[in-house]
Every structure is written in structure tokens, then in C-alpha cells.
C-alpha positions, 0 to 999 in steps of 0.5 A: 612496415605499414601504417594501416593493416590489410583489410580482412577479406571474407568470402560472402555469398548472397542468400534470399530469405522471406521474413514476416513483415513485422520482423522486417520492421523490427530489423529495420529499426534495429539497424537504424538503432545500431547505425548498421546495415542489414547484412551486418545485423543478420550476420551478427545475430546468426553468429550469436545464435550458433555460438550460444545454442549448446544443442546445435553445437552438440548436434554439429559435433556429432555430425563431424564424421569427416577428416579435420579440414574436410567439409561435411558431405552436403557442404562438399557437394555444394562446393563441388557444384559451385566450382563446376559452375565457375569452371574451377576444378578441384585441383585448382581450387583452394582447399577449404582448410585454408579458408577462414 
């Protein structure tokens, strides 16, 4: 038995976004207020928006024409492209269903 639980490792991908200067200033202040970094604040804001937007949830549900655990078409193509760049074949790559 361990005293400290294992760290949860999340898969992260860097993105780039252009924001209005006023929004960046508000983000900076909010990060300071929360004593948190931009990545955390932006991630939390997006999670809240995705969770609370009922229209988005309905729209997303209507798109699920794939089998359980399978990525929608555009995500499937993006993952295939990323694997090809990394030199990973579909046979050796972990399945999307096993990721959290």
C-alpha cells in the first residue's frame, strides 16, 4: 500500500489562440485572483462551457453516428494523421476507448 496515490496523467496537446487584448488582461487578472496558471483557467472555463451548454450537448449527441468508444470522423482522421507523424501504426497505438 502506498501513502501517496499515483499522479493522474492527462494527455495534453498545445494549441494556439489569438485573443483580444482586453480578454487577455481579464484572463491575467483572473489567473492572479485564483493563483492558477492560464492553462488551468482556460481548461476549466471550457469544461464549464461544454458541460452547461445544453444546445451543444444536444448537437454533439446528434453527431454520434459512431460505435461506442470510436472517435467521430474528423477526430479519427486527426488522430490517424498524428500517429502517422509520430510513426505509430493503428495496430500499435492504444485505442481511444481506453483513454480518459
